[in-house]
N, CA, C, O and the ligand as a Tripos MOL2 file, in Angstrom:
@<TRIPOS>MOLECULE
protein
  253   251    64     0     0
PROTEIN
NO_CHARGES

@<TRIPOS>ATOM
      1 N          26.6750   38.1530  -34.8210 N.3       1 MET1
      2 CA         26.0160   39.5190  -34.8110 C.3       1 MET1
      3 C          24.7640   39.5080  -34.0390 C.2       1 MET1
      4 O          24.0160   38.5330  -34.0940 O.2       1 MET1
      5 N          24.4940   40.5580  -33.3110 N.am      2 LEU2
      6 CA         23.3320   40.7360  -32.4980 C.3       2 LEU2
      7 C          22.3910   41.7190  -33.1720 C.2       2 LEU2
      8 O          22.7840   42.5430  -33.9980 O.2       2 LEU2
      9 N          21.1200   41.5930  -32.7770 N.am      3 LYS3
     10 CA         20.1730   42.4490  -33.4190 C.3       3 LYS3
     11 C          19.4520   43.2470  -32.3810 C.2       3 LYS3
     12 O          18.9750   42.7250  -31.3730 O.2       3 LYS3
     13 N          19.3800   44.5540  -32.6560 N.am      4 ASP4
     14 CA         18.6000   45.4730  -31.8140 C.3       4 ASP4
     15 C          17.0930   45.1770  -32.0660 C.2       4 ASP4
     16 O          16.6420   45.3190  -33.2030 O.2       4 ASP4
     17 N          16.3430   44.7910  -31.0900 N.am      5 PRO5
     18 CA         14.9760   44.4380  -31.2710 C.3       5 PRO5
     19 C          14.0720   45.6490  -31.5890 C.2       5 PRO5
     20 O          12.9610   45.4790  -32.0900 O.2       5 PRO5
     21 N          14.5450   46.8420  -31.3010 N.am      6 VAL6
     22 CA         13.7120   48.0360  -31.5620 C.3       6 VAL6
     23 C          13.8360   48.4740  -33.0300 C.2       6 VAL6
     24 O          12.8400   48.5760  -33.7470 O.2       6 VAL6
     25 N          15.0420   48.7220  -33.4480 N.am      7 CYS7
     26 CA         15.2210   49.2780  -34.7980 C.3       7 CYS7
     27 C          15.6600   48.1940  -35.7740 C.2       7 CYS7
     28 O          15.6740   48.4420  -36.9800 O.2       7 CYS7
     29 N          16.0130   47.0220  -35.3100 N.am      8 GLY8
     30 CA         16.3920   45.9500  -36.1810 C.3       8 GLY8
     31 C          17.8060   45.9670  -36.6740 C.2       8 GLY8
     32 O          18.2110   45.1260  -37.4770 O.2       8 GLY8
     33 N          18.5640   46.9390  -36.1870 N.am      9 LYS9
     34 CA         19.9560   47.1040  -36.6450 C.3       9 LYS9
     35 C          20.8090   45.9840  -36.0350 C.2       9 LYS9
     36 O          20.6650   45.6210  -34.8680 O.2       9 LYS9
     37 N          21.6990   45.4580  -36.8780 N.am     10 ARG10
     38 CA         22.6390   44.4490  -36.4220 C.3      10 ARG10
     39 C          23.9030   45.1080  -35.9960 C.2      10 ARG10
     40 O          24.3600   46.0790  -36.5990 O.2      10 ARG10
     41 N          24.4680   44.5710  -34.9460 N.am     11 MET11
     42 CA         25.7030   45.1490  -34.4210 C.3      11 MET11
     43 C          26.5240   44.1410  -33.6710 C.2      11 MET11
     44 O          26.0620   43.0920  -33.2220 O.2      11 MET11
     45 N          27.7770   44.5280  -33.5640 N.am     12 ASN12
     46 CA         28.6500   43.6480  -32.7500 C.3      12 ASN12
     47 C          28.3770   43.9060  -31.2540 C.2      12 ASN12
     48 O          27.9230   44.9760  -30.8500 O.2      12 ASN12
     49 N          28.6680   42.9060  -30.4920 N.am     13 ARG13
     50 CA         28.3990   43.0180  -29.0510 C.3      13 ARG13
     51 C          29.0830   44.2420  -28.4550 C.2      13 ARG13
     52 O          28.5300   44.8990  -27.5730 O.2      13 ARG13
     53 N          30.2910   44.5480  -28.9380 N.am     14 SER14
     54 CA         31.0480   45.6380  -28.3460 C.3      14 SER14
     55 C          30.4590   47.0140  -28.7670 C.2      14 SER14
     56 O          30.7380   48.0450  -28.1540 O.2      14 SER14
     57 N          29.6710   46.9820  -29.7930 N.am     15 LYS15
     58 CA         29.1010   48.2800  -30.2870 C.3      15 LYS15
     59 C          27.7800   48.6240  -29.5950 C.2      15 LYS15
     60 O          27.2730   49.7320  -29.7730 O.2      15 LYS15
     61 N          27.2380   47.7460  -28.8480 N.am     16 ALA16
     62 CA         25.9770   47.9780  -28.2500 C.3      16 ALA16
     63 C          26.0330   49.1760  -27.2560 C.2      16 ALA16
     64 O          27.0030   49.3380  -26.5160 O.2      16 ALA16
     65 N          25.0300   49.9540  -27.2650 N.am     17 HIS17
     66 CA         24.9800   51.0670  -26.3310 C.3      17 HIS17
     67 C          24.7010   50.5720  -24.9070 C.2      17 HIS17
     68 O          25.2680   51.0720  -23.9350 O.2      17 HIS17
     69 N          23.8400   49.6090  -24.8150 N.am     18 ILE18
     70 CA         23.4850   49.0660  -23.5160 C.3      18 ILE18
     71 C          22.8000   47.7040  -23.6740 C.2      18 ILE18
     72 O          22.2670   47.3790  -24.7350 O.2      18 ILE18
     73 N          22.8270   46.9250  -22.6010 N.am     19 THR19
     74 CA         22.0820   45.7040  -22.6520 C.3      19 THR19
     75 C          21.0050   45.7610  -21.5950 C.2      19 THR19
     76 O          21.1890   46.3440  -20.5260 O.2      19 THR19
     77 N          19.8880   45.1540  -21.9020 N.am     20 ILE20
     78 CA         18.7420   45.1700  -20.9960 C.3      20 ILE20
     79 C          18.2600   43.6970  -20.8560 C.2      20 ILE20
     80 O          18.0690   42.9880  -21.8430 O.2      20 ILE20
     81 N          18.0820   43.2950  -19.6350 N.am     21 GLU21
     82 CA         17.5500   41.9230  -19.4420 C.3      21 GLU21
     83 C          16.0810   42.0210  -19.2690 C.2      21 GLU21
     84 O          15.5940   42.8550  -18.5060 O.2      21 GLU21
     85 N          15.3370   41.1580  -19.9830 N.am     22 HIS22
     86 CA         13.8940   41.1540  -19.9010 C.3      22 HIS22
     87 C          13.4320   39.6800  -19.9670 C.2      22 HIS22
     88 O          13.6470   38.9810  -20.9570 O.2      22 HIS22
     89 N          12.8050   39.2560  -18.8970 N.am     23 GLU23
     90 CA         12.2870   37.8840  -18.8220 C.3      23 GLU23
     91 C          13.3520   36.8430  -19.2000 C.2      23 GLU23
     92 O          13.0950   35.9320  -19.9860 O.2      23 GLU23
     93 N          14.5220   36.9950  -18.6380 N.am     24 GLY24
     94 CA         15.5490   35.9680  -18.8390 C.3      24 GLY24
     95 C          16.2840   36.0380  -20.1500 C.2      24 GLY24
     96 O          17.0550   35.1370  -20.4800 O.2      24 GLY24
     97 N          16.0570   37.1020  -20.9070 N.am     25 VAL25
     98 CA         16.7700   37.2390  -22.1530 C.3      25 VAL25
     99 C          17.4130   38.6150  -22.1690 C.2      25 VAL25
    100 O          16.7960   39.6150  -21.8010 O.2      25 VAL25
    101 N          18.6730   38.6430  -22.6070 N.am     26 VAL26
    102 CA         19.4190   39.9210  -22.7100 C.3      26 VAL26
    103 C          19.2650   40.5000  -24.0860 C.2      26 VAL26
    104 O          19.5160   39.8210  -25.0810 O.2      26 VAL26
    105 N          18.8550   41.7520  -24.1590 N.am     27 TYR27
    106 CA         18.7310   42.4460  -25.4580 C.3      27 TYR27
    107 C          19.7770   43.4780  -25.5550 C.2      27 TYR27
    108 O          20.1810   44.0870  -24.5640 O.2      27 TYR27
    109 N          20.2330   43.6820  -26.7940 N.am     28 TYR28
    110 CA         21.2930   44.7030  -27.0310 C.3      28 TYR28
    111 C          20.6410   45.8810  -27.8150 C.2      28 TYR28
    112 O          20.0720   45.7270  -28.8960 O.2      28 TYR28
    113 N          20.7680   47.0010  -27.2080 N.am     29 LEU29
    114 CA         20.1800   48.2130  -27.8140 C.3      29 LEU29
    115 C          21.3470   49.1190  -28.3130 C.2      29 LEU29
    116 O          22.3620   49.2880  -27.6380 O.2      29 LEU29
    117 N          21.1470   49.6840  -29.5160 N.am     30 CYS30
    118 CA         22.1800   50.3910  -30.1730 C.3      30 CYS30
    119 C          22.3810   51.8050  -29.6960 C.2      30 CYS30
    120 O          23.4740   52.3580  -29.8180 O.2      30 CYS30
    121 N          21.3240   52.4040  -29.1450 N.am     31 CYS31
    122 CA         21.4370   53.8530  -28.8380 C.3      31 CYS31
    123 C          20.4270   54.1780  -27.6770 C.2      31 CYS31
    124 O          19.5480   53.3660  -27.3890 O.2      31 CYS31
    125 N          20.5570   55.3240  -27.0420 N.am     32 PRO32
    126 CA         19.6970   55.7380  -25.9820 C.3      32 PRO32
    127 C          18.2120   55.7680  -26.3780 C.2      32 PRO32
    128 O          17.3170   55.5000  -25.5750 O.2      32 PRO32
    129 N          18.0030   56.1030  -27.6350 N.am     33 ARG33
    130 CA         16.5890   56.1960  -28.1340 C.3      33 ARG33
    131 C          15.9650   54.7890  -28.0970 C.2      33 ARG33
    132 O          14.8560   54.5920  -27.5990 O.2      33 ARG33
    133 N          16.7160   53.8280  -28.6390 N.am     34 CYS34
    134 CA         16.1730   52.4410  -28.6500 C.3      34 CYS34
    135 C          16.0110   51.9140  -27.2020 C.2      34 CYS34
    136 O          15.1050   51.1440  -26.8840 O.2      34 CYS34
    137 N          16.9300   52.3710  -26.3640 N.am     35 GLN35
    138 CA         16.8660   51.9110  -24.9420 C.3      35 GLN35
    139 C          15.5840   52.4120  -24.3630 C.2      35 GLN35
    140 O          14.8400   51.6180  -23.7890 O.2      35 GLN35
    141 N          15.2770   53.6710  -24.4750 N.am     36 SER36
    142 CA         14.0900   54.2520  -23.8220 C.3      36 SER36
    143 C          12.8020   53.6900  -24.5000 C.2      36 SER36
    144 O          11.7550   53.5590  -23.8670 O.2      36 SER36
    145 N          12.9270   53.3750  -25.7710 N.am     37 GLU37
    146 CA         11.7750   52.8110  -26.4720 C.3      37 GLU37
    147 C          11.4910   51.3990  -25.9360 C.2      37 GLU37
    148 O          10.3460   51.0190  -25.6930 O.2      37 GLU37
    149 N          12.5820   50.6410  -25.7620 N.am     38 PHE38
    150 CA         12.4200   49.3080  -25.2450 C.3      38 PHE38
    151 C          11.8890   49.2980  -23.8450 C.2      38 PHE38
    152 O          11.0130   48.5030  -23.5040 O.2      38 PHE38
    153 N          12.4230   50.1860  -23.0260 N.am     39 GLU39
    154 CA         12.0340   50.2950  -21.6460 C.3      39 GLU39
    155 C          10.6100   50.7340  -21.4730 C.2      39 GLU39
    156 O           9.9610   50.3750  -20.4910 O.2      39 GLU39
    157 N          10.1140   51.5040  -22.4110 N.am     40 ARG40
    158 CA          8.7410   51.9840  -22.3390 C.3      40 ARG40
    159 C           7.7910   50.8210  -22.6160 C.2      40 ARG40
    160 O           6.7620   50.7250  -21.9460 O.2      40 ARG40
    161 N           8.0650   49.9770  -23.5210 N.am     41 SER41
    162 CA          7.1830   48.8530  -23.7500 C.3      41 SER41
    163 C           7.9440   47.5880  -24.1920 C.2      41 SER41
    164 O           7.8950   47.1660  -25.3470 O.2      41 SER41
    165 N           8.6540   47.0060  -23.1990 N.am     42 PRO42
    166 CA          9.4580   45.8470  -23.5040 C.3      42 PRO42
    167 C           8.6870   44.7100  -24.1090 C.2      42 PRO42
    168 O           9.1980   44.0070  -24.9800 O.2      42 PRO42
    169 N           7.4540   44.5130  -23.6610 N.am     43 GLU43
    170 CA          6.6990   43.3820  -24.2250 C.3      43 GLU43
    171 C           6.4160   43.5560  -25.7370 C.2      43 GLU43
    172 O           6.1700   42.5760  -26.4390 O.2      43 GLU43
    173 N           6.4530   44.8000  -26.2220 N.am     44 ALA44
    174 CA          6.2100   45.0050  -27.6260 C.3      44 ALA44
    175 C           7.4170   44.6500  -28.4730 C.2      44 ALA44
    176 O           7.2840   44.3120  -29.6490 O.2      44 ALA44
    177 N           8.6040   44.7280  -27.8650 N.am     45 TYR45
    178 CA          9.8670   44.5310  -28.6050 C.3      45 TYR45
    179 C          10.5920   43.2360  -28.3030 C.2      45 TYR45
    180 O          11.4190   42.7560  -29.0780 O.2      45 TYR45
    181 N          10.2390   42.6730  -27.1100 N.am     46 ALA46
    182 CA         10.9540   41.4620  -26.7440 C.3      46 ALA46
    183 C          10.7440   40.3210  -27.7200 C.2      46 ALA46
    184 O           9.6220   39.8840  -27.9780 O.2      46 ALA46
    185 N          11.8550   39.8590  -28.2500 N.am     47 GLN47
    186 CA         11.8350   38.7040  -29.2070 C.3      47 GLN47
    187 C          12.9920   37.8450  -28.7760 C.2      47 GLN47
    188 O          14.1450   38.1520  -29.0770 O.2      47 GLN47
    189 N          12.7010   36.7750  -28.0760 N.am     48 PRO48
    190 CA         13.7490   35.9220  -27.5490 C.3      48 PRO48
    191 C          14.8020   35.5320  -28.5680 C.2      48 PRO48
    192 O          15.9770   35.3900  -28.2320 O.2      48 PRO48
    193 N          14.3780   35.3560  -29.8260 N.am     49 GLU49
    194 CA         15.3120   34.8980  -30.8500 C.3      49 GLU49
    195 C          16.3820   35.9210  -31.2430 C.2      49 GLU49
    196 O          17.4070   35.5500  -31.8160 O.2      49 GLU49
    197 N          16.1550   37.2010  -30.9410 N.am     50 VAL50
    198 CA         17.1910   38.1620  -31.2340 C.3      50 VAL50
    199 C          18.0650   38.5060  -30.0360 C.2      50 VAL50
    200 O          19.0720   39.2020  -30.1680 O.2      50 VAL50
    201 N          17.6730   38.0130  -28.8690 N.am     51 GLY51
    202 CA         18.4840   38.3090  -27.6960 C.3      51 GLY51
    203 C          19.2730   37.0990  -27.3510 C.2      51 GLY51
    204 O          19.3030   36.1120  -28.0870 O.2      51 GLY51
    205 N          19.9370   37.1890  -26.1780 N.am     52 GLU52
    206 CA         20.7130   36.0850  -25.6810 C.3      52 GLU52
    207 C          20.1200   35.6160  -24.3680 C.2      52 GLU52
    208 O          19.8560   36.4110  -23.4660 O.2      52 GLU52
    209 N          19.9180   34.3360  -24.2750 N.am     53 LYS53
    210 CA         19.3560   33.7310  -23.1070 C.3      53 LYS53
    211 C          20.3320   33.8880  -21.9520 C.2      53 LYS53
    212 O          21.5280   33.6300  -22.0920 O.2      53 LYS53
    213 N          19.7870   34.3310  -20.7670 N.am     54 VAL54
    214 CA         20.6170   34.4570  -19.6070 C.3      54 VAL54
    215 C          20.8490   33.0180  -19.0230 C.2      54 VAL54
    216 O          19.9210   32.2280  -18.8530 O.2      54 VAL54
    217 N          22.1280   32.7470  -18.7370 N.am     55 LYS55
    218 CA         22.4310   31.4480  -18.1490 C.3      55 LYS55
    219 C          22.3010   31.5620  -16.6850 C.2      55 LYS55
    220 O          23.1600   32.1410  -16.0200 O.2      55 LYS55
    221 N          21.2310   31.0180  -16.1560 N.am     56 LYS56
    222 CA         21.0390   31.0670  -14.7260 C.3      56 LYS56
    223 C          21.3720   29.6970  -14.0800 C.2      56 LYS56
    224 O          20.8090   28.6680  -14.4540 O.2      56 LYS56
    225 N          22.2750   29.7170  -13.1300 N.am     57 GLY57
    226 CA         22.6260   28.5120  -12.4800 C.3      57 GLY57
    227 C          23.2310   27.4830  -13.4580 C.2      57 GLY57
    228 O          23.7830   27.8430  -14.4970 O.2      57 GLY57
    229 N          23.1140   26.2440  -13.1070 N.am     58 LYS58
    230 CA         23.6140   25.2080  -13.9450 C.3      58 LYS58
    231 C          22.5670   24.2440  -14.2990 C.2      58 LYS58
    232 O          22.5290   23.1150  -13.8090 O.2      58 LYS58
    233 N          21.7050   24.6950  -15.1600 N.am     59 ARG59
    234 CA         20.6600   23.8180  -15.5660 C.3      59 ARG59
    235 C          21.2270   22.7950  -16.5470 C.2      59 ARG59
    236 O          21.7440   23.1670  -17.6010 O.2      59 ARG59
    237 N          21.1380   21.5700  -16.2250 N.am     60 ARG60
    238 CA         21.7290   20.5910  -17.0510 C.3      60 ARG60
    239 C          20.9470   20.2950  -18.3270 C.2      60 ARG60
    240 O          19.7420   20.0440  -18.3140 O.2      60 ARG60
    241 N          21.6800   20.3360  -19.4040 N.am     61 ALA61
    242 CA         21.0410   20.1090  -20.6860 C.3      61 ALA61
    243 C          20.8370   18.5920  -20.8170 C.2      61 ALA61
    244 O          21.5870   17.8020  -20.2450 O.2      61 ALA61
    245 N          19.8260   18.2100  -21.5670 N.am     62 GLN62
    246 CA         19.5990   16.8370  -21.6970 C.3      62 GLN62
    247 C          20.7090   16.2090  -22.5640 C.2      62 GLN62
    248 O          21.1400   16.7680  -23.5720 O.2      62 GLN62
    249 N          21.1240   15.0820  -22.1410 N.am     63 SER63
    250 CA         22.2830   14.4130  -22.8140 C.3      63 SER63
    251 C          21.8580   13.0710  -23.3610 C.2      63 SER63
    252 O          22.6700   12.3600  -23.9530 O.2      63 SER63
    253 ZN         18.5050   50.5920  -32.3100 Zn       64 ZN64
@<TRIPOS>BOND
     1     1     2 1
     2     2     3 1
     3     3     4 2
     4     3     5 am
     5     5     6 1
     6     6     7 1
     7     7     8 2
     8     7     9 am
     9     9    10 1
    10    10    11 1
    11    11    12 2
    12    11    13 am
    13    13    14 1
    14    14    15 1
    15    15    16 2
    16    15    17 am
    17    17    18 1
    18    18    19 1
    19    19    20 2
    20    19    21 am
    21    21    22 1
    22    22    23 1
    23    23    24 2
    24    23    25 am
    25    25    26 1
    26    26    27 1
    27    27    28 2
    28    27    29 am
    29    29    30 1
    30    30    31 1
    31    31    32 2
    32    31    33 am
    33    33    34 1
    34    34    35 1
    35    35    36 2
    36    35    37 am
    37    37    38 1
    38    38    39 1
    39    39    40 2
    40    39    41 am
    41    41    42 1
    42    42    43 1
    43    43    44 2
    44    43    45 am
    45    45    46 1
    46    46    47 1
    47    47    48 2
    48    47    49 am
    49    49    50 1
    50    50    51 1
    51    51    52 2
    52    51    53 am
    53    53    54 1
    54    54    55 1
    55    55    56 2
    56    55    57 am
    57    57    58 1
    58    58    59 1
    59    59    60 2
    60    59    61 am
    61    61    62 1
    62    62    63 1
    63    63    64 2
    64    63    65 am
    65    65    66 1
    66    66    67 1
    67    67    68 2
    68    67    69 am
    69    69    70 1
    70    70    71 1
    71    71    72 2
    72    71    73 am
    73    73    74 1
    74    74    75 1
    75    75    76 2
    76    75    77 am
    77    77    78 1
    78    78    79 1
    79    79    80 2
    80    79    81 am
    81    81    82 1
    82    82    83 1
    83    83    84 2
    84    83    85 am
    85    85    86 1
    86    86    87 1
    87    87    88 2
    88    87    89 am
    89    89    90 1
    90    90    91 1
    91    91    92 2
    92    91    93 am
    93    93    94 1
    94    94    95 1
    95    95    96 2
    96    95    97 am
    97    97    98 1
    98    98    99 1
    99    99   100 2
   100    99   101 am
   101   101   102 1
   102   102   103 1
   103   103   104 2
   104   103   105 am
   105   105   106 1
   106   106   107 1
   107   107   108 2
   108   107   109 am
   109   109   110 1
   110   110   111 1
   111   111   112 2
   112   111   113 am
   113   113   114 1
   114   114   115 1
   115   115   116 2
   116   115   117 am
   117   117   118 1
   118   118   119 1
   119   119   120 2
   120   119   121 am
   121   121   122 1
   122   122   123 1
   123   123   124 2
   124   123   125 am
   125   125   126 1
   126   126   127 1
   127   127   128 2
   128   127   129 am
   129   129   130 1
   130   130   131 1
   131   131   132 2
   132   131   133 am
   133   133   134 1
   134   134   135 1
   135   135   136 2
   136   135   137 am
   137   137   138 1
   138   138   139 1
   139   139   140 2
   140   139   141 am
   141   141   142 1
   142   142   143 1
   143   143   144 2
   144   143   145 am
   145   145   146 1
   146   146   147 1
   147   147   148 2
   148   147   149 am
   149   149   150 1
   150   150   151 1
   151   151   152 2
   152   151   153 am
   153   153   154 1
   154   154   155 1
   155   155   156 2
   156   155   157 am
   157   157   158 1
   158   158   159 1
   159   159   160 2
   160   159   161 am
   161   161   162 1
   162   162   163 1
   163   163   164 2
   164   163   165 am
   165   165   166 1
   166   166   167 1
   167   167   168 2
   168   167   169 am
   169   169   170 1
   170   170   171 1
   171   171   172 2
   172   171   173 am
   173   173   174 1
   174   174   175 1
   175   175   176 2
   176   175   177 am
   177   177   178 1
   178   178   179 1
   179   179   180 2
   180   179   181 am
   181   181   182 1
   182   182   183 1
   183   183   184 2
   184   183   185 am
   185   185   186 1
   186   186   187 1
   187   187   188 2
   188   187   189 am
   189   189   190 1
   190   190   191 1
   191   191   192 2
   192   191   193 am
   193   193   194 1
   194   194   195 1
   195   195   196 2
   196   195   197 am
   197   197   198 1
   198   198   199 1
   199   199   200 2
   200   199   201 am
   201   201   202 1
   202   202   203 1
   203   203   204 2
   204   203   205 am
   205   205   206 1
   206   206   207 1
   207   207   208 2
   208   207   209 am
   209   209   210 1
   210   210   211 1
   211   211   212 2
   212   211   213 am
   213   213   214 1
   214   214   215 1
   215   215   216 2
   216   215   217 am
   217   217   218 1
   218   218   219 1
   219   219   220 2
   220   219   221 am
   221   221   222 1
   222   222   223 1
   223   223   224 2
   224   223   225 am
   225   225   226 1
   226   226   227 1
   227   227   228 2
   228   227   229 am
   229   229   230 1
   230   230   231 1
   231   231   232 2
   232   231   233 am
   233   233   234 1
   234   234   235 1
   235   235   236 2
   236   235   237 am
   237   237   238 1
   238   238   239 1
   239   239   240 2
   240   239   241 am
   241   241   242 1
   242   242   243 1
   243   243   244 2
   244   243   245 am
   245   245   246 1
   246   246   247 1
   247   247   248 2
   248   247   249 am
   249   249   250 1
   250   250   251 1
   251   251   252 2
@<TRIPOS>SUBSTRUCTURE
     1 MET1         2 RESIDUE 1 A MET
     2 LEU2         6 RESIDUE 1 A LEU
     3 LYS3        10 RESIDUE 1 A LYS
     4 ASP4        14 RESIDUE 1 A ASP
     5 PRO5        18 RESIDUE 1 A PRO
     6 VAL6        22 RESIDUE 1 A VAL
     7 CYS7        26 RESIDUE 1 A CYS
     8 GLY8        30 RESIDUE 1 A GLY
     9 LYS9        34 RESIDUE 1 A LYS
    10 ARG10       38 RESIDUE 1 A ARG
    11 MET11       42 RESIDUE 1 A MET
    12 ASN12       46 RESIDUE 1 A ASN
    13 ARG13       50 RESIDUE 1 A ARG
    14 SER14       54 RESIDUE 1 A SER
    15 LYS15       58 RESIDUE 1 A LYS
    16 ALA16       62 RESIDUE 1 A ALA
    17 HIS17       66 RESIDUE 1 A HIS
    18 ILE18       70 RESIDUE 1 A ILE
    19 THR19       74 RESIDUE 1 A THR
    20 ILE20       78 RESIDUE 1 A ILE
    21 GLU21       82 RESIDUE 1 A GLU
    22 HIS22       86 RESIDUE 1 A HIS
    23 GLU23       90 RESIDUE 1 A GLU
    24 GLY24       94 RESIDUE 1 A GLY
    25 VAL25       98 RESIDUE 1 A VAL
    26 VAL26      102 RESIDUE 1 A VAL
    27 TYR27      106 RESIDUE 1 A TYR
    28 TYR28      110 RESIDUE 1 A TYR
    29 LEU29      114 RESIDUE 1 A LEU
    30 CYS30      118 RESIDUE 1 A CYS
    31 CYS31      122 RESIDUE 1 A CYS
    32 PRO32      126 RESIDUE 1 A PRO
    33 ARG33      130 RESIDUE 1 A ARG
    34 CYS34      134 RESIDUE 1 A CYS
    35 GLN35      138 RESIDUE 1 A GLN
    36 SER36      142 RESIDUE 1 A SER
    37 GLU37      146 RESIDUE 1 A GLU
    38 PHE38      150 RESIDUE 1 A PHE
    39 GLU39      154 RESIDUE 1 A GLU
    40 ARG40      158 RESIDUE 1 A ARG
    41 SER41      162 RESIDUE 1 A SER
    42 PRO42      166 RESIDUE 1 A PRO
    43 GLU43      170 RESIDUE 1 A GLU
    44 ALA44      174 RESIDUE 1 A ALA
    45 TYR45      178 RESIDUE 1 A TYR
    46 ALA46      182 RESIDUE 1 A ALA
    47 GLN47      186 RESIDUE 1 A GLN
    48 PRO48      190 RESIDUE 1 A PRO
    49 GLU49      194 RESIDUE 1 A GLU
    50 VAL50      198 RESIDUE 1 A VAL
    51 GLY51      202 RESIDUE 1 A GLY
    52 GLU52      206 RESIDUE 1 A GLU
    53 LYS53      210 RESIDUE 1 A LYS
    54 VAL54      214 RESIDUE 1 A VAL
    55 LYS55      218 RESIDUE 1 A LYS
    56 LYS56      222 RESIDUE 1 A LYS
    57 GLY57      226 RESIDUE 1 A GLY
    58 LYS58      230 RESIDUE 1 A LYS
    59 ARG59      234 RESIDUE 1 A ARG
    60 ARG60      238 RESIDUE 1 A ARG
    61 ALA61      242 RESIDUE 1 A ALA
    62 GLN62      246 RESIDUE 1 A GLN
    63 SER63      250 RESIDUE 1 A SER
    64 ZN64       253 GROUP 0 **** ****
């Protein structure tokens, strides 16, 4: 389950209204209202732990 960082609502990936990438993390927003709220002040809502990290390139994990 994913969490909307604005309203805190949990949802399935398929139920998300939109996804927004902010500083390498993808956030799932449940509705247009949360979307505009997040876009207005992303730094206030961005919480890397509730989003999904964007996989950029092939950064090798330590083994
Ligand atoms: Zn929401």
